[in-house]
PAZAPA-4460 file (N, C-alpha, C; in steps of 0.05 Angstrom, whole numbers, plus 32768, in hexadecimal, padded with zeros to 4 digits):
% residues 295
    n_x    n_y    n_z   ca_x   ca_y   ca_z    c_x    c_y    c_z   seq   type   mol
   793D   7F13   821B   7943   7F2D   8229   7924   7F3B   822D     1      M     A
   7922   7F41   8243   7908   7F51   824B   790B   7F6B   824E     2      R     A
   78FC   7F7B   8240   78FC   7F9A   8240   78E8   7FA6   8255     3      K     A
   78F1   7FB7   8268   78E0   7FC3   827A   78E0   7FE0   8274     4      I     A
   78C6   7FED   8270   78C3   8008   826A   78B3   8014   8282     5      E     A
   78BD   802D   828A   78B3   8039   82A1   78A1   8053   8299     6      F     A
   7889   8055   82A3   787F   806E   829E   7886   8082   82B3     7      N     A
   787F   809D   82B3   7889   80AD   82C6   7885   80A8   82E3     8      A     A
   7868   80A1   82E8   785F   809B   8303   7872   8087   8310     9      R     A
   7870   806E   8300   787F   8059   8308   789D   805D   830F    10      K     A
   78A9   806E   82FA   78C3   8074   82FC   78CC   8083   8317    11      Y     A
   78BB   8097   831D   78BD   80A7   8332   78B9   8097   834C    12      M     A
   78A6   8084   834F   78A5   8074   8368   78BD   8061   836A    13      L     A
   78C4   8057   8353   78DE   8044   8357   78F5   8057   835C    14      A     A
   78F7   806D   8355   790E   807F   835D   790E   8085   8378    15      S     A
   78F7   808A   8386   78F8   8093   83A0   78FE   8079   83B2    16      I     A
   78F3   8062   83A8   78F9   804A   83B7   7917   8043   83B7    17      V     A
   7921   8048   839D   7940   8041   8399   7950   8051   83A9    18      S     A
   7948   806D   83AA   7959   8080   83BA   7957   807A   83D7    19      I     A
   7941   8070   83E1   793F   806A   83FF   7950   8051   8405    20      A     A
   7950   803D   83F3   795F   8025   83F7   797F   802B   83F4    21      C     A
   7984   8040   83E3   79A2   8045   83DE   79AB   8054   83F3    22      F     A
   799C   8068   83FF   79A3   8074   8418   79A9   8061   8431    23      V     A
   7996   804E   8434   7999   803C   8449   79B1   802A   8448    24      T     A
   79B5   8020   842E   79CF   800E   842A   79E6   801E   842C    25      L     A
   79E7   8037   841F   79FF   8047   8422   7A06   804E   8440    26      A     A
   79F2   8052   844F   79F5   8058   846B   79FE   803E   847B    27      G     A
   79F6   8028   8474   7A04   8011   847E   7A1B   800B   8479    28      A     A
   7A23   8010   845D   7A40   800D   8452   7A52   801E   8463    29      S     A
   7A4A   8037   846A   7A59   804B   8475   7A63   8043   8490    30      T     A
   7A4B   8036   849B   7A4E   802D   84B6   7A5B   8012   84BD    31      A     A
   7A63   8003   84A4   7A6F   7FEB   84A6   7A5A   7FD8   84AD    32      G     A
   7A40   7FD9   84A8   7A2C   7FC6   84AD   7A20   7FB7   8496    33      E     A
   7A2B   7FBC   847D   7A21   7FAD   8464   7A29   7F92   8467    34      L     A
   7A17   7F7F   8468   7A1F   7F63   8468   7A2D   7F5B   844D    35      T     A
   7A3D   7F46   8450   7A48   7F35   8433   7A31   7F2F   841F    36      G     A
   7A19   7F24   842C   7A05   7F22   841B   79F8   7F36   840B    37      Q     A
   79F4   7F4C   8417   79EB   7F66   8411   7A01   7F71   83FB    38      E     A
   7A19   7F74   8403   7A2E   7F7B   83F1   7A2D   7F6C   83D5    39      E     A
   7A2B   7F52   83D5   7A2A   7F43   83BC   7A11   7F4D   83A9    40      M     A
   79FE   7F56   83B7   79E7   7F5C   83A3   79EC   7F79   8393    41      K     A
   79FF   7F84   8399   7A02   7F9F   838D   7A10   7F98   8374    42      R     A
   7A04   7F9F   835D   7A11   7F9A   8341   7A29   7FAD   833A    43      P     A
   7A36   7FA2   8325   7A4B   7FB1   8318   7A40   7FBC   8300    44      I     A
   7A45   7FD6   82FD   7A36   7FE9   82EB   7A49   7FED   82D3    45      L     A
   7A44   7FE8   82B9   7A58   7FEE   82A2   7A48   8001   8292    46      I     A
   7A58   8016   828C   7A4F   802D   827A   7A59   802B   8262    47      Q     A
   7A46   8031   824B   7A53   8036   822F   7A40   804A   8221    48      G     A
   7A49   805F   8218   7A39   8076   8209   7A26   806C   81F4    49      P     A
   7A33   805F   81DE   7A21   805B   81CC   7A19   803E   81C6    50      M     A
   7A09   8036   81B3   7A00   801A   81B4   7A17   8007   81AF    51      P     A
   7A2C   8010   819D   7A46   8001   8196   7A57   7FFF   81AB    52      I     A
   7A52   8011   81C1   7A64   8012   81D7   7A5A   8003   81EF    53      E     A
   7A42   7FF6   81EE   7A31   7FEB   8202   7A25   7FD0   8200    54      A     A
   7A1C   7FCF   81E6   7A0E   7FB4   81DE   7A1D   7F9A   81DF    55      E     A
   7A34   7F9B   81D5   7A47   7F85   81D3   7A49   7F7B   81F1    56      E     A
   7A4E   7F88   8204   7A50   7F7F   821E   7A35   7F78   8228    57      F     A
   7A22   7F84   8222   7A06   7F7C   822C   79FD   7F61   8221    58      A     A
   7A05   7F5A   8209   79FF   7F40   81FC   7A0F   7F2A   820B    59      S     A
   7A1F   7F2F   821C   7A2E   7F19   822B   7A1F   7F15   8245    60      R     A
   7A0B   7F27   8250   79FE   7F21   8269   79EB   7F0D   8267    61      L     A
   79E7   7F00   827F   79D4   7EEA   827E   79BC   7EF5   828C    62      K     A
   79A3   7EE8   8286   7989   7EF0   8291   7987   7F0D   8290    63      D     A
   7985   7F19   8279   7986   7F36   8274   7969   7F3F   8277    64      V     A
   7965   7F56   8281   794E   7F66   8281   7957   7F85   8279    65      E     A
   7947   7F93   826B   794D   7FAE   8262   793B   7FC0   8271    66      V     A
   7947   7FD6   827E   7936   7FEC   828B   793E   8006   8280    67      E     A
   792D   8019   827A   7930   8032   826B   792A   8049   8280    68      E     A
   7938   805D   8280   7930   8073   828E   7933   808C   827C    69      S     A
   791F   809A   827C   7920   80B2   8266   791F   80A8   824B    70      G     A
   7929   80BA   8239   7929   80B2   821F   7947   80A7   8215    71      S     A
   795A   80AB   8227   7977   80A6   821E   7984   808E   822B    72      T     A
   797C   8089   8245   7989   8073   8255   797E   805A   8255    73      F     A
   7990   8048   824E   7986   802B   824F   799A   8019   8264    74      E     A
   798F   8009   8272   799B   7FF4   8285   7995   7FD9   827D    75      F     A
   79AB   7FCB   8279   79A5   7FB1   8273   79B1   7FA2   828E    76      Y     A
   799F   7F92   8298   79A5   7F88   82B3   79A5   7F67   82AE    77      I     A
   79BD   7F5D   82B7   79BE   7F43   82B6   79D9   7F3A   82C8    78      G     A
   79E1   7F20   82C2   79FB   7F19   82CF   7A11   7F0E   82C2    79      T     A
   7A28   7F0E   82CD   7A40   7F03   82C7   7A4A   7EF2   82D9    80      V     A
   7A4F   7ED9   82D2   7A5A   7EC7   82E9   7A4B   7EC6   82FF    81      D     A
   7A2F   7EC6   82FC   7A1A   7EC7   830D   7A1E   7EE1   8323    82      D     A
   7A25   7EF5   831A   7A29   7F0E   832B   7A19   7F22   831C    83      Y     A
   7A0A   7F35   8327   79FC   7F48   831A   7A0D   7F5D   830D    84      P     A
   7A08   7F63   82F3   7A17   7F75   82E3   7A00   7F87   82D9    85      V     A
   7A04   7F9E   82D2   79F3   7FB1   82C3   7A01   7FC1   82B0    86      I     A
   79FB   7FBE   8296   7A06   7FCE   8281   79F5   7FEA   827B    87      V     A
   7A00   8001   827E   79EF   8019   827A   79F7   8028   8262    88      S     A
   79E5   8028   8251   79E9   8038   8237   79E1   8058   823E    89      K     A
   79F5   8064   8241   79F1   8081   8250   79EE   8097   823A    90      T     A
   79F2   8092   8223   79F0   80AB   820E   7A0F   80B9   820E    91      G     A
   7A11   80C6   81F9   7A2B   80D4   81F8   7A29   80F0   8208    92      K     A
   7A41   80F8   8211   7A44   8110   821E   7A47   8111   823C    93      G     A
   7A50   8125   8246   7A56   812C   8264   7A3A   812C   8272    94      M     A
   7A27   8138   826A   7A0D   813D   8277   79FE   8121   8277    95      E     A
   79FC   8115   825F   79EE   80F9   825E   79FB   80E8   8272    96      N     A
   7A15   80E4   8271   7A25   80D1   8282   7A21   80DB   829F    97      T     A
   7A21   80F2   82A8   7A1D   80F7   82C3   7A03   80F2   82CD    98      A     A
   79ED   80F6   82BE   79D1   80F2   82C6   79CF   80D3   82C6    99      A     A
   79D7   80C2   82B2   79D7   80A7   82B3   79E4   809B   82CD   100      A     A
   79F7   80A7   82D0   7A07   809B   82EB   79F9   80A1   8301   101      T     A
   79EE   80B9   8304   79E1   80BC   831D   79C4   80AB   8320   102      A     A
   79B9   80A9   8308   799E   8098   830A   79A8   807D   8312   103      V     A
   79C1   8072   8304   79C3   8055   830C   79CD   8052   8328   104      A     A
   79DB   8067   8333   79E3   8062   834F   79CD   8061   8360   105      I     A
   79B9   8075   835D   79A2   8075   836D   798E   805E   8365   106      L     A
   798D   8051   8352   7979   803D   834D   7986   8024   8353   107      K     A
   799F   801E   834E   79AA   8004   834F   79BF   7FFE   8365   108      Y     A
   79C9   8016   8372   79DD   8015   8385   79FA   8002   837D   109      N     A
   7A06   8009   8368   7A18   7FF8   835D   7A34   7FF7   836F   110      P     A
   7A41   7FE0   8371   7A57   7FDB   8381   7A6F   7FE7   836F   111      A     A
   7A6E   7FEC   835A   7A85   7FF8   8349   7A77   8001   832A   112      A     A
   7A85   8016   8320   7A81   8020   8306   7A98   8021   82F3   113      I     A
   7A96   8012   82DF   7AAE   8014   82C7   7A9E   8024   82B1   114      I     A
   7AAA   803C   82A8   7AA4   804A   8291   7AB8   8040   827F   115      N     A
   7AAC   8039   8262   7AB9   802E   8251   7AB0   8038   8236   116      Q     A
   7AC2   8035   8221   7ABB   8040   8204   7AD2   8042   81F5   117      G     A
   7ACD   8055   81E0   7AE2   805A   81CB   7AED   8075   81D1   118      T     A
   7B03   807D   81C9   7B10   8098   81CE   7B22   809C   81B9   119      S     A
   7B2A   80B7   81B8   7B3B   80C3   81A3   7B59   80C5   81B1   120      G     A
   7B6D   80BE   81A5   7B88   80BE   81B0   7B94   80D9   81B5   121      G     A
   7BA3   80DD   81C9   7BB2   80F7   81CE   7BD2   80F0   81CF   122      H     A
   7BD9   80D8   81D1   7BF1   80D0   81D4   7BFB   80C3   81BA   123      D     A
   7C0E   80CF   81AD   7C18   80C3   8195   7C24   80A6   8194   124      P     A
   7C2B   809B   81AF   7C32   8083   81B0   7C1F   806C   81B4   125      D     A
   7C05   8076   81B3   7BF0   8064   81B6   7BE4   8062   819B   126      L     A
   7BDA   8046   8196   7BCB   8044   817B   7BB0   803C   817E   127      N     A
   7BA2   803B   8168   7B84   802F   8165   7B86   8014   8170   128      V     A
   7B73   800C   8182   7B73   7FF3   818C   7B82   7FF1   81A6   129      F     A
   7B91   8004   81AC   7B9F   8008   81C8   7B8B   8010   81DE   130      D     A
   7B8A   8005   81F4   7B78   800C   820D   7B84   8019   8221   131      I     A
   7B77   802E   822D   7B84   803E   8242   7B74   8037   825C   132      V     A
   7B7D   802E   826F   7B72   802C   8288   7B72   8049   8296   133      L     A
   7B5E   8051   82A0   7B5D   806F   82A8   7B66   806D   82C5   134      G     A
   7B82   8071   82C9   7B8D   8074   82E3   7B82   8089   82F0   135      E     A
   7B77   809F   82DD   7B6A   80B7   82E6   7B5B   80C1   82D1   136      R     A
   7B47   80D0   82D6   7B38   80DE   82C4   7B34   80FE   82C7   137      T     A
   7B33   810D   82B4   7B31   8127   82BD   7B19   8139   82A6   138      V     A
   7B0D   814D   82AE   7AFC   815D   829B   7B0F   816E   828B   139      N     A
   7B12   816D   8275   7B24   8180   8265   7B14   8197   8256   140      I     A
   7AF8   8195   825F   7AE6   81A9   8255   7ADE   81BF   8265   141      G     A
   7AE6   81BB   827F   7ADF   81CC   8296   7AF6   81E5   8296   142      S     A
   7AF4   81FB   828C   7B08   820E   8289   7AFF   822D   828E   143      M     A
   7B12   8239   8296   7B10   8257   829A   7B22   8265   8286   144      K     A
   7B13   8279   8279   7B25   8288   8262   7B33   829E   826F   145      T     A
   7B47   82A7   8260   7B55   82BF   8269   7B43   82DA   826A   146      G     A
   7B4C   82EB   8279   7B3E   8302   827D   7B45   8319   8266   147      D     A
   7B34   8319   824F   7B3F   8329   8239   7B24   833E   8232   148      R     A
   7B2E   8356   8229   7B19   8366   8225   7B10   8362   8206   149      A     A
   7AFC   836E   81FC   7AF3   836E   81E4   7B0A   8375   81CF   150      E     A
   7B0D   8366   81BA   7B21   836C   81A5   7B3E   835F   81AB   151      G     A
   7B41   8352   81C6   7B59   8345   81CB   7B5D   8329   81C6   152      E     A
   7B47   831E   81BA   7B49   8309   81AB   7B42   82ED   81BC   153      G     A
   7B47   82D9   81B5   7B42   82BD   81C3   7B5D   82AD   81C3   154      I     A
   7B68   82A7   81D9   7B7E   8298   81DC   7B7B   827C   81EC   155      V     A
   7B70   8268   81DD   7B6A   824E   81EB   7B83   8243   81FE   156      A     A
   7B9B   8245   81F0   7BAF   823A   8202   7BB5   824B   821D   157      T     A
   7BA5   8260   8221   7BA8   826A   823A   7B92   8265   824D   158      D     A
   7B80   8254   8246   7B6B   824D   8254   7B74   823A   826D   159      W     A
   7B66   823C   8284   7B70   822F   8299   7B5B   821B   82A1   160      K     A
   7B60   8204   82AA   7B51   81ED   82B4   7B3F   81FB   82CF   161      P     A
   7B29   81F0   82CF   7B16   81FC   82E7   7B08   81E5   82F1   162      M     A
   7B0E   81E2   830A   7AFD   81CD   831C   7AE7   81D8   8325   163      D     A
   7AD2   81CB   8319   7AB4   81D8   8322   7AAC   81CD   833D   164      V     A
   7ABB   81B6   8348   7AB2   81AE   8364   7AC4   81BA   8379   165      M     A
   7AD4   81CE   836F   7AE8   81DC   8384   7ADB   81E6   839C   166      A     A
   7AC4   81F7   839A   7AB6   8203   83AC   7A9A   8209   83A6   167      S     A
   7A8D   8214   83B9   7A70   821A   83B8   7A6C   823B   83A9   168      E     A
   7A83   8246   83AA   7A81   8263   839D   7A86   8261   8380   169      G     A
   7A87   8279   8375   7A8E   827E   835B   7AA6   826F   8350   170      S     A
   7AA4   825B   833F   7ABB   824B   8335   7ACA   8262   8326   171      A     A
   7ABE   8273   8315   7ACC   8288   8305   7AE2   8299   8317   172      G     A
   7AD6   82A0   832F   7AE5   82B3   8341   7AF7   82A5   8355   173      E     A
   7AF3   828B   8358   7B02   827E   836D   7B1C   8274   8363   174      D     A
   7B36   8280   836D   7B4F   8275   8361   7B55   825B   836B   175      P     A
   7B47   824C   837E   7B4C   8235   8388   7B40   821E   8371   176      N     A
   7B2F   822B   835E   7B22   821A   8349   7B36   8214   8332   177      A     A
   7B49   8227   8332   7B5B   8227   8316   7B6E   8211   8316   178      E     A
   7B67   81F3   8313   7B74   81E1   8311   7B61   81C8   830D   179      K     A
   7B6D   81B5   82FE   7B5F   81A1   82F2   7B5B   818C   8308   180      A     A
   7B44   817F   830D   7B3C   816D   831F   7B40   8150   8311   181      R     A
   7B4F   813F   831F   7B53   8122   8314   7B43   8110   8324   182      Y     A
   7B36   80FF   831A   7B2C   80E8   832A   7B3B   80CF   8324   183      Y     A
   7B47   80C6   833D   7B56   80AB   833B   7B43   8095   8335   184      D     A
   7B4E   8080   8328   7B40   8067   832A   7B41   8056   8342   185      A     A
   7B2B   8048   8347   7B2C   8036   835E   7B40   8020   835B   186      D     A
   7B51   801F   8370   7B69   800B   8370   7B5F   7FEF   836A   187      P     A
   7B4A   7FE5   8378   7B42   7FCA   836F   7B39   7FC7   8354   188      D     A
   7B2B   7FD8   8349   7B22   7FD4   832A   7B3C   7FD6   8318   189      L     A
   7B4C   7FE9   831F   7B66   7FEC   8311   7B76   7FCF   8311   190      L     A
   7B74   7FC8   832B   7B85   7FA9   832D   7B77   7F94   831E   191      A     A
   7B5E   7F91   831D   7B51   7F80   830C   7B55   7F85   82F0   192      A     A
   7B54   7F9E   82E6   7B5F   7FA4   82CA   7B7C   7F9A   82C3   193      A     A
   7B8A   7F9F   82D4   7BA8   7F97   82D0   7BAD   7F79   82CD   194      R     A
   7B9C   7F69   82DE   7BA2   7F4B   82DE   7B97   7F40   82C4   195      K     A
   7B85   7F4C   82B4   7B7D   7F3F   829E   7B87   7F4F   8284   196      V     A
   7B99   7F5B   8289   7BA8   7F6A   826F   7BB2   7F56   825C   197      K     A
   7BB8   7F3E   8261   7BC5   7F2C   824F   7BAC   7F1F   823B   198      D     A
   7B95   7F23   8248   7B7C   7F19   8237   7B79   7F25   821E   199      S     A
   7B82   7F40   821C   7B7E   7F50   8209   7B95   7F50   81F5   200      Y     A
   7B91   7F4C   81DB   7BA5   7F45   81C5   7BA1   7F57   81AD   201      T     A
   7B92   7F6D   81AD   7B8C   7F7D   8194   7B9D   7F96   8195   202      K     A
   7BAA   7F99   81AD   7BBD   7FAF   81B2   7BC7   7FB3   81CB   203      G     A
   7BD5   7FC7   81D4   7BE0   7FC7   81ED   7BCB   7FD4   8204   204      K     A
   7BD3   7FD2   821D   7BC2   7FDE   8233   7BD4   7FEE   823F   205      I     A
   7BCD   8006   8245   7BDF   8018   8259   7BCE   8023   826A   206      V     A
   7BDA   8031   8280   7BCD   8042   8293   7BD0   805D   828D   207      E     A
   7BBD   806F   828F   7BC0   808E   8289   7BAA   809E   8290   208      G     A
   7BA9   80B6   8287   7B95   80C8   828E   7B81   80CA   8278   209      T     A
   7B67   80C8   827E   7B4E   80CA   826B   7B46   80E6   826D   210      I     A
   7B46   80F7   825A   7B35   8110   8259   7B1C   810E   8250   211      G     A
   7B09   811E   825B   7AED   811D   824D   7AE2   813A   824B   212      S     A
   7AD2   8140   8235   7AC5   8158   8234   7AAF   8156   8220   213      A     A
   7A9E   8168   821F   7A8B   8168   8207   7A9A   8177   81F3   214      D     A
   7AB0   816F   81E6   7AC0   8179   81D0   7AC5   8161   81BE   215      L     A
   7ACD   816A   81A8   7AD9   8156   8193   7AF2   8166   8187   216      W     A
   7B06   815F   8193   7B20   816F   8189   7B2C   8162   8172   217      N     A
   7B2C   816E   8159   7B3B   8166   8144   7B53   8175   813E   218      N     A
   7B5B   8189   814C   7B74   819B   814A   7B8D   818F   8158   219      E     A
   7B9E   8184   8148   7BB5   8174   8155   7BC1   8185   816C   220      V     A
   7BC7   819D   8163   7BD5   81AF   8176   7BC6   81B2   8190   221      D     A
   7BA8   81B3   8191   7B99   81B4   81A8   7B9B   819A   81B9   222      R     A
   7B9A   8180   81A8   7B9C   8169   81B3   7BB7   8167   81C3   223      I     A
   7BCD   816F   81B3   7BE7   8170   81C0   7BEB   8180   81DB   224      N     A
   7BDB   8196   81DB   7BD9   81AB   81F3   7BCF   8199   820A   225      W     A
   7BBA   818C   8207   7BAB   817A   821F   7BBD   8167   8226   226      F     A
   7BCC   8159   8213   7BDE   8144   8218   7BF6   814F   822A   227      H     A
   7BFF   8162   8223   7C16   8172   8236   7C09   817F   824E   228      E     A
   7BF4   818B   8250   7BED   819A   8263   7BDB   8189   827B   229      N     A
   7BCD   8175   826E   7BBE   816A   8282   7BC6   814A   8283   230      Y     A
   7BDB   8143   8272   7BE5   8126   8274   7BD1   8111   826B   231      G     A
   7BBF   811B   8259   7BAC   8107   824B   7BB7   80F4   8238   232      T     A
   7BAD   80DD   8237   7BB3   80C5   8228   7BA1   80C5   8210   233      S     A
   7B85   80CD   8217   7B73   80CA   8203   7B5A   80DD   820B   234      V     A
   7B49   80E4   81F9   7B31   80F4   8202   7B16   80E7   81F8   235      E     A
   7AFF   80EF   8209   7AE9   80E4   81FE   7AD2   80F5   820D   236      E     A
   7AB9   80EF   8212   7AA6   8102   821A   7A94   80F9   8233   237      M     A
   7AA0   80E7   8241   7A8E   80DA   8256   7A9C   80D6   8270   238      E     A
   7AB5   80C9   8272   7ABD   80BA   8289   7AC0   80CE   82A3   239      S     A
   7ACA   80E5   829E   7AD0   80FC   82B4   7AB5   8100   82C4   240      A     A
   7A9F   8103   82B2   7A86   810C   82C1   7A7C   80F1   82D3   241      S     A
   7A81   80DB   82C7   7A7A   80C2   82D8   7A89   80BF   82EE   242      S     A
   7AA3   80C9   82E7   7AB5   80C2   8301   7AB1   80D7   8318   243      A     A
   7AA5   80F3   8310   7A9F   8106   8320   7A87   80FE   8331   244      M     A
   7A72   80F2   8328   7A58   80EB   8334   7A5F   80D0   8347   245      I     A
   7A73   80BD   833C   7A79   80A6   8348   7A89   80AE   8366   246      S     A
   7A99   80C4   8361   7AA6   80CF   8377   7A93   80DB   838E   247      K     A
   7A7E   80E9   8383   7A6A   80F7   8397   7A5D   80E0   83A9   248      A     A
   7A57   80C9   839C   7A46   80B2   83A8   7A5A   809D   83B4   249      Y     A
   7A71   80A3   83B6   7A8A   8091   83BE   7A86   8073   83AF   250      D     A
   7A84   8072   8394   7A7F   8058   8386   7A9A   8055   837A   251      V     A
   7AA8   803D   837C   7AC1   8038   8370   7AC0   803C   8351   252      P     A
   7AD2   8047   8343   7ACF   804F   8326   7AEB   8048   8316   253      F     A
   7AE5   8042   8300   7AFC   803E   82EC   7AF3   8043   82D1   254      L     A
   7B02   8052   82C1   7AFC   8057   82A2   7B12   8044   8296   255      A     A
   7B06   803B   827F   7B15   802A   826E   7B0F   8032   8251   256      I     A
   7B22   803C   8240   7B1B   8048   8228   7B2E   803D   8214   257      R     A
   7B26   8037   81FC   7B36   802C   81E5   7B35   8041   81D1   258      I     A
   7B50   8043   81C4   7B52   8056   81AE   7B46   804D   8197   259      L     A
   7B32   805C   818B   7B23   8055   8172   7B32   8066   8159   260      S     A
   7B40   807B   8161   7B50   8089   814F   7B65   809B   815E   261      N     A
   7B7A   80A3   814F   7B8C   80B6   815F   7B98   80CB   8149   262      N     A
   7B90   80E5   814A   7B99   80F6   8136   7BB6   80FB   8139   263      K     A
   7BC2   80F9   814E   7BDF   8101   8154   7BF2   80EE   8141   264      T     A
   7BE6   80D5   813A   7BF8   80C0   812A   7BE8   80B9   8111   265      N     A
   7BD2   80CA   810A   7BC5   80BD   80F4   7BB5   80A4   80F9   266      N     A
   7BB0   809F   8110   7BA1   8084   8114   7B82   8087   8109   267      G     A
   7B79   8078   80F7   7B61   807C   80EA   7B4A   806F   80FE   268      A     A
   7B34   807C   80FB   7B1C   8070   810C   7B16   8058   8104   269      Y     A
   7B11   8046   811C   7B09   802B   8115   7AF0   8022   812B   270      N     A
   7ADA   8020   811F   7AC1   8018   8137   7AC5   7FFF   813F   271      P     A
   7AD5   7FEC   8135   7AD9   7FD2   8141   7AE5   7FD4   815C   272      E     A
   7AF2   7FE8   8164   7AFE   7FEC   817E   7AE8   7FE8   8196   273      T     A
   7AD0   7FF4   8190   7ABD   7FF1   81A5   7AB6   7FD8   81B0   274      A     A
   7AB7   7FC6   819E   7AAF   7FAA   81A8   7AC9   7F9D   81B4   275      A     A
   7ADE   7FA2   81AB   7AF7   7F98   81B7   7AFA   7FA0   81D0   276      A     A
   7AF3   7FBA   81D6   7AF9   7FC8   81F4   7AE2   7FB9   8206   277      N     A
   7AC8   7FB4   81FA   7ABA   7FA3   820E   7AC0   7F85   8215   278      Q     A
   7ACF   7F7A   8201   7AD7   7F61   8204   7AEC   7F60   821C   279      E     A
   7AFE   7F73   821A   7B13   7F78   8231   7B03   7F7C   824A   280      Y     A
   7AF2   7F91   824B   7AE4   7F99   8264   7AD3   7F84   8270   281      V     A
   7AC8   7F71   825F   7ABC   7F58   8269   7ACD   7F48   827C   282      Y     A
   7AE8   7F46   8272   7AF9   7F33   8281   7B02   7F44   829C   283      E     A
   7B07   7F5D   829A   7B0B   7F6E   82B1   7AF3   7F69   82C5   284      V     A
   7AD9   7F6C   82BC   7ABF   7F6A   82CA   7AC4   7F4E   82DB   285      V     A
   7ACB   7F35   82CB   7ACD   7F1A   82D7   7AE1   7F1A   82EB   286      R     A
   7AF7   7F26   82E6   7B0B   7F27   82FE   7B02   7F37   8316   287      E     A
   7AF2   7F4D   8310   7AEB   7F5D   832A   7ADA   7F51   8337   288      Y     A
   7AC6   7F3E   832A   7AB1   7F2D   8338   7AC2   7F1B   8349   289      I     A
   7AD6   7F0D   833C   7AE7   7EFA   8350   7AF1   7F07   8366   290      S     A
   7AFB   7F1F   8363   7B05   7F2E   837C   7AEC   7F32   8390   291      F     A
   7AD4   7F3C   8386   7ABE   7F41   8396   7AB9   7F25   83A7   292      L     A
   7AB7   7F11   8397   7AB0   7EF8   83A5   7AC1   7EEF   83B9   293      K     A
   7ADB   7EF5   83B6   7AF1   7EED   83CA   7AF2   7EFE   83E3   294      S     A
   7AE4   7F15   83E2   7AE5   7F26   83FC   7AD7   7F1B   8413   295      K     A
***
């Protein structure tokens, strides 16, 4: 494994070149002029927040080089079945993940992005080691509070979801922003995940809604509130921000999250779930590579 470190000047030059290349390729794709050979050069990007959520998959890559960007982001660049695949260690949280996604899109022009890792359960029917395919993702931390004067208290259950992408005006004053924005999974990525469900034997695999926010919810009543009002199956801190940036650049996206704990049914935290999820995601990637090669 060869490690590549960037100083600021080299990274700036590389970013300018990659942005120019991305714009060129994106324009060609929009016009329907991207050749099959050029399309095959576009890597699949796999994201994981923490080392335990990224390094298991990275260890499966062939001919790996590591690139770093800033003090947080690492990209393991290699191949799976002779196809280019990049594992991105994004760091935890919505901001880190959004930034890592934008950097990766501009630097590497991925054909698809899979955000994967661990999560906490919102559905009492799901257990530790069960996996949720994100049929859709949603930001459960973007909210508008009720209009209450001093001394009138805090009523979190009256808070409304807020779509920060709804308009260019004030999100707080725009009535059209008072709804949650859901990001649907790419159908081809979801189809690939469905095809290899039988390869996973450590739990069940379901399709559901993945909620993301820079929050760590330990209040079961609050968890139940999200489950009832947003339809969430699990919560974590990354997928929705990656989905938002992927949508902005028209990159196919899917989130895949395994339950590492579930407070709604006393499912205790198990760190081994991170590796189990990456094993399954590896099979999803191989299936998606077969799909891309057959196009």
